[in-house]
Structure formats: C-alpha cells, structure tokens
C-alpha positions in Angstrom: 24.2 8.4 -34.0 23.3 9.4 -37.7 19.6 9.4 -39.0 18.3 9.0 -42.5 14.5 9.3 -42.6 12.3 9.6 -45.7 8.8 10.2 -45.3 6.5 7.6 -46.7 3.8 9.0 -49.3 1.3 6.3 -48.9 0.6 2.9 -46.6 1.7 4.5 -43.4 0.3 5.0 -39.8 0.5 8.3 -38.0 2.0 7.2 -34.6 1.8 9.5 -31.4 4.9 10.3 -29.6 3.1 9.6 -26.7 2.8 5.8 -27.7 6.2 5.4 -29.1 8.2 7.1 -26.3 5.9 5.6 -23.7 8.3 4.5 -20.6 5.7 1.5 -19.5 4.6 0.2 -22.8 7.0 -2.5 -24.2 7.8 -3.0 -27.9 4.9 -5.7 -28.2 2.3 -3.4 -26.6 3.5 -0.7 -29.0 3.5 -2.8 -32.2 0.1 -4.2 -31.5 -1.3 -0.8 -30.8 0.0 0.7 -34.1 -0.9 -2.4 -36.1 -4.7 -2.2 -35.0 -4.6 1.5 -35.6 -3.7 1.1 -39.3 -6.1 -1.8 -40.2 -9.1 -1.0 -42.5 -12.3 -0.6 -40.9 -13.4 -4.3 -42.4 -10.9 -6.3 -40.3 -11.2 -4.1 -37.1 -14.0 -6.0 -35.4 -11.8 -9.3 -35.0 -10.7 -9.6 -31.2 -7.5 -8.3 -30.3 -6.0 -11.8 -29.9 -6.5 -12.7 -33.6 -4.5 -9.6 -34.6 -1.8 -10.6 -32.0 -1.5 -14.2 -33.7 -1.2 -12.4 -37.1 1.7 -10.7 -36.0 3.3 -13.8 -34.5 3.0 -12.8 -31.0 3.1 -15.8 -28.3 0.0 -16.0 -26.2 2.3 -15.2 -22.9 3.7 -12.1 -24.6 0.2 -11.2 -25.7 -1.2 -11.2 -22.2 1.6 -9.1 -21.0 1.3 -6.6 -23.6 -2.5 -6.5 -23.0 -2.2 -5.9 -19.4 0.2 -2.9 -20.2 -2.6 -1.5 -22.6 -5.1 -1.9 -19.9 -2.9 -0.4 -17.1 -1.9 2.6 -19.2 -5.5 3.3 -20.4 -5.4 2.3 -24.1 -7.4 -0.5 -24.0 -10.8 -1.4 -22.2 -12.8 -4.4 -22.4 -16.6 -5.0 -21.3 -18.1 -8.5 -20.8 -22.0 -8.6 -20.8 -24.6 -11.1 -21.0 -26.9 -11.0 -24.2 -30.5 -11.5 -24.5 -30.3 -15.4 -24.9 -27.9 -15.7 -22.0 -24.8 -15.8 -24.1 -21.9 -13.6 -22.9 -20.4 -11.0 -25.2 -17.1 -9.4 -24.8 -16.6 -6.0 -26.5 -13.3 -4.8 -26.8 -12.0 -0.7 -27.3 -8.4 -0.1 -28.3 -7.6 3.7 -28.6 -4.3 5.6 -29.3 -4.9 8.0 -26.6 -5.3 7.3 -22.7 -9.1 7.0 -21.7 -10.6 6.8 -18.4 -13.3 4.2 -17.9 -16.1 7.0 -18.2 -14.3 8.4 -21.6 -14.4 4.8 -23.0 -17.9 3.9 -22.0 -18.8 7.4 -23.8 -16.9 6.1 -27.1 -18.4 2.9 -26.9 -22.0 4.0 -26.5 -21.5 7.4 -28.7 -19.3 5.8 -31.4 -17.6 7.8 -34.0 -20.3 10.1 -35.1 -21.0 11.7 -31.4 -19.2 14.8 -31.0 -16.1 14.3 -28.5 -17.0 16.0 -24.9 -13.9 18.2 -25.2 -14.9 19.8 -28.8 -16.7 23.1 -28.6 -19.4 24.4 -30.9 -18.5 26.1 -33.9 -18.1 30.0 -33.8 -21.2 32.0 -34.6 -20.8 34.0 -38.0 -19.4 33.4 -41.4 -15.9 33.7 -42.7 -15.1 37.2 -43.5 -13.5 38.5 -46.9 -10.1 38.1 -47.5 -8.2 41.4 -48.3 -6.1 41.7 -51.4 -2.5 43.0 -51.3 0.0 43.0 -48.4 -1.0 41.6 -45.1 -2.8 44.1 -43.0 -0.9 46.0 -40.4 -1.5 44.8 -36.7 -0.8 46.9 -33.8 2.2 45.7 -31.8 0.8 45.0 -28.3 4.3 44.1 -26.9 3.1 40.4 -25.9 4.0 37.1 -27.4 1.4 35.5 -29.4 1.1 31.8 -27.8 -0.3 28.9 -29.8 -2.1 27.8 -26.7 -3.2 29.7 -23.5 -0.7 29.7 -20.5 -1.4 26.9 -18.0 -3.3 28.1 -15.0 -1.0 27.9 -11.7 -3.7 26.2 -9.7 -5.9 23.5 -10.5 -9.4 22.5 -9.2 -7.6 19.9 -6.7 -5.4 22.5 -5.7 -7.8 25.0 -4.9 -9.9 22.4 -3.0 -6.8 21.4 -1.0 -6.3 25.1 -0.2 -9.9 25.4 0.8 -9.8 22.5 3.3 -6.6 23.9 4.8 -7.9 27.4 5.2 -11.0 25.8 6.8 -8.9 23.7 9.3 -6.9 26.9 9.9 -10.0 28.8 10.7 -11.0 26.1 12.8 -7.7 25.9 14.8 -8.0 29.8 15.4 -11.5 29.2 17.1 -10.3 26.6 19.3 -9.3 27.1 22.8 -5.6 27.6 23.6 -5.1 24.3 25.5 -7.1 21.9 22.8 -5.3 20.0 20.1 -6.9 19.0 16.8 -7.3 15.2 15.7 -4.7 15.7 12.6 -2.3 17.4 15.2 -2.6 14.2 17.5 -2.4 11.8 14.8 0.9 13.2 13.4 2.4 13.6 16.9 1.6 9.8 17.6 2.9 8.4 14.1 6.7 7.9 14.0 8.7 9.0 11.0 8.9 5.4 9.5 5.0 5.4 9.6 4.7 8.6 8.2 7.1 7.6 5.3 5.4 4.4 4.6 2.0 6.0 4.5 3.3 8.5 2.0 4.5 5.8 0.0 1.3 4.0 0.1 -0.6 7.2 -0.9 1.7 8.0 -4.0 1.3 4.6 -5.2 -2.6 4.6 -5.4 -2.4 6.0 -9.0 -1.0 2.7 -10.3 -4.4 1.1 -8.8 -6.5 3.8 -10.3 -5.6 6.8 -12.5 -8.3 8.8 -10.5 -6.5 8.9 -7.4 -3.3 10.6 -8.5 -1.7 12.7 -5.8 1.2 15.1 -5.7 4.0 15.1 -3.4 2.5 17.9 -1.5 -0.9 16.2 -1.2 0.3 13.0 0.0 2.4 14.8 2.9 -1.0 16.5 3.9 -2.7 13.1 4.2 0.2 11.0 5.4 -0.8 11.8 9.1 -4.1 10.4 8.8 -2.8 7.4 6.7 -0.4 6.7 9.1 -3.1 6.2 12.0 -4.1 3.2 10.1 -0.7 1.9 10.0 -0.3 2.4 13.7 -3.3 0.6 14.3 -2.4 -2.5 13.0 -3.4 -2.2 9.2 -0.8 -3.2 6.8 0.3 -1.2 3.8 -1.4 -3.6 1.3 -4.9 -3.7 3.3 -4.6 0.2 3.5 -4.0 0.6 -0.4 -7.0 -1.8 -1.0 -9.2 0.1 1.3 -8.5 3.4 -0.4 -8.7 2.1 -4.2 -11.7 -0.1 -4.1 -15.2 0.8 -4.1 -15.1 4.1 -5.8 -18.2 6.1 -6.9 -19.5 5.0 -10.2 -19.3 8.7 -11.5 -16.0 8.9 -10.7 -13.8 11.0 -8.2 -13.8 14.7 -8.7 -10.9 15.4 -6.1 -8.5 12.7 -5.0 -7.5 14.8 -1.9 -11.0 15.3 -1.0 -12.2 11.6 -1.5 -9.2 10.0 0.3 -9.4 12.6 3.4 -12.8 11.5 3.9 -12.3 7.9 3.3 -9.2 7.8 5.9 -11.3 9.5 8.4 -14.7 7.8 8.1 -13.2 4.2 7.7 -10.7 4.6 10.5 -10.4 1.1 12.1 -10.6 0.6 15.9 -7.6 0.8 17.8 -6.3 -2.5 18.9 -6.6 -3.4 22.4 -3.4 -3.9 24.4 -3.4 -7.0 26.3 -3.2 -6.6 30.1 0.4 -7.4 31.9 0.8 -10.6 33.5 0.5 -10.1 37.3 4.1 -10.5 39.1 4.8 -13.9 40.4 4.1 -14.3 44.1 6.9 -14.3 46.1 7.4 -17.1 49.1 8.8 -16.1 52.1 12.3 -17.5 52.7 12.8 -19.9 55.5 14.0 -18.4 58.7 17.4 -19.1 59.2 18.2 -20.8 62.5 21.3 -20.2 64.7 24.0 -22.9 65.3 23.6 -25.5 67.9 26.3 -27.6 69.8 26.0 -31.4 68.8 25.8 -33.4 71.9 27.6 -36.5 69.9 30.7 -38.3 70.6 34.2 -36.9 69.5 35.1 -33.4 69.6 32.9 -30.6 70.3 31.4 -29.4 67.2 28.3 -27.3 66.2 25.8 -27.4 63.4 22.8 -25.4 61.7 19.8 -27.3 62.3 16.8 -27.5 59.6 14.2 -28.7 61.9 14.0 -30.1 65.4 16.9 -32.4 65.3 19.3 -32.4 68.2 22.4 -34.1 66.5 24.3 -33.4 63.5 24.0 -35.1 60.1 27.5 -37.0 60.6 26.3 -38.3 64.0 22.9 -39.5 62.9 24.5 -41.3 59.8 26.9 -43.0 62.2 24.2 -43.9 64.7 22.0 -45.4 62.0 24.8 -47.6 60.6 25.6 -48.9 64.2 21.8 -49.7 64.4 22.2 -51.6 61.2 25.3 -53.8 62.2 23.9 -54.6 65.8 21.5 -57.6 64.1 24.6 -59.0 62.2 26.8 -59.2 65.1 24.2 -60.9 67.3 24.3 -63.8 64.4 28.3 -64.3 64.8 29.5 -62.2 62.1 32.5 -59.8 62.8 33.4 -56.8 60.7 37.2 -56.9 60.0 38.6 -53.9 57.8 35.7 -53.7 55.6 35.7 -57.8 55.1 33.0 -59.8 56.9 34.4 -63.3 57.9 32.3 -66.0 60.3 
C-alpha cells in the first residue's frame, strides 16, 4: 500500500491514535468524537444528538455510536432535577477514557482546575545557559529512557500476593488433617464449572472497568465463583451479583473486592429432595399342586386357583348342560347345532 500524506497547516484536529485505532469504536463513533473535539467553544454546549444530526447520522446509528462511547469511557451523562423540578441533562465527551469519578471531577472542577495527575512545579528558577559547546557529561553506562521503566508489580498484584501469603500462613498453622474452605470448594467444583466461572470473572470488565482481572487473578477466584454455579446460580446472575452495587468511592482492588463478595454473599446450598420410598412388594400367591379332576372322560389333572373340585372344562360342560335342561322339557331337541321342534 502506498501513502501520500501532507500535514495541514490550518483548520485541523489532533486525533489520538488510541481513538483512531480503537478496536471497539465504529466509524460513526470516531467521526462524532473527532467532530465535537474540533468545534469552537460557542457551539459545544449543544446536545450530542444535534451534532450527530448535523453530520447526517441516522437516529439508530447515533444511538449505537453513543452506546459505544459510553462503554469505552469517552462519554458520560448526568440527569438531575433542578430547583423548579425540571430535569436537566449534562453531557461530557472526552478524547481520553475517563472513569465515573474522573468524569465527575472534570464536570465539577472545569478546565481551570488542575488535573489530579499533574504535579506541582519544581521549586527554583531556571539556571543560566552556558555559551559554547554543550557541557561534557559523564558517561554512566546507562540508557536515558524518556519515561521511567514500568514497575514489575502493581498494587493489585501486591495485595493478591499478600492475600496468598496470608492463606499460606493460615494453612501452615492448621492441623495436618484439616482442609481449608477454598480447597474444599476447588475439589467439589468440576472442570466445566471452573472454566465457566473463570469466563464470568474475566467478562466483568465489560460491565465495569474497575473490575478488570488478569488471567492469573481470575484463576485464583475461580474456585469460589464455581461454588456459586454448583449451588444453582446461573452465569448471568453471578455476573449481576458481582458487578452491581459497587462502592461509591470506587473499587481499590478488584481481587480483594470480588473475593470478599464471593464469600460474604454466597447463597445457601440447594436442598436435595428425599428419594421416593421403594414400592411395596405384594406377596406372590402360593402356587398349589395338581389335583385329579373327578369329571367324566379320561383321567386328567388341573391346578386349582381356589377350592374348586373340577377343572374348567368340566365346569363349563356342566353349566352348559344345566342351561339346556329347561329347553328339553319344553319339547326342543338339539340336532347338530340346529334346534327344531
């Protein structure tokens, strides 16, 4: 790909690479952010929707771009009720990501207030400039980095390591046969529950940026989160329970906050229904022996069900003969299945 670039000398807007190359912001959100950033101060107080309409952005595209700016921390909005009962909406659009506390500070302090990250000026006036060649400096054999090298451990990592050290010390003080709660939870949870719990913990950063966890931190808390899933809580309910009701002053340590909430708000275990009683087995009837039938014909035997003395065939024949006797008294004669008088 070829590129031909001429830097403009006037009427331009400085765009941060973090905004232009942002993976989650779409083109409408980026254009809207850069458009408002380059406006003069007189036209900025208008609502963001009017600026989007001036760009020819449709309402649905504007709502999507606005939601993306809110999710990424570039847009903040407050809705309050005034003295006369009227509702007033204030909007803040920044070219850097801001937390809710930083946006509130920018709203209250304004542009004239010093930023929290700015340091006071160094004490002392400027020194004299030497004339001639640049002063000789002693080679120390170290590279002069424009910024100090990043620290290997952050405050959250130190707190996590401190918590691990405390748990290790508690484990050493336990008796040889005892088992800690975290160990029992990890053993009771299955691999699928641990994997699902780890995915829920890693997705909390989408609900609130203050709950950002690393992979190692999520694995440390996966056992306690899997216990929630094992007790019947769905993944959506677990995510909602961990990401709502955050402290108003912010979360100092995501690991410590989530560990405390997972332990303190652990729901009760589901009661397993008692198994149904086994069906009562009725006693099988006693099988009787064979009895010789005293009826006519060849000698034969049968197995009686009650106290009968003749077999079923003999009883049927006797009943049939008893039925034909009244008919024979009236003069009817049975001949080969046809009755004639």
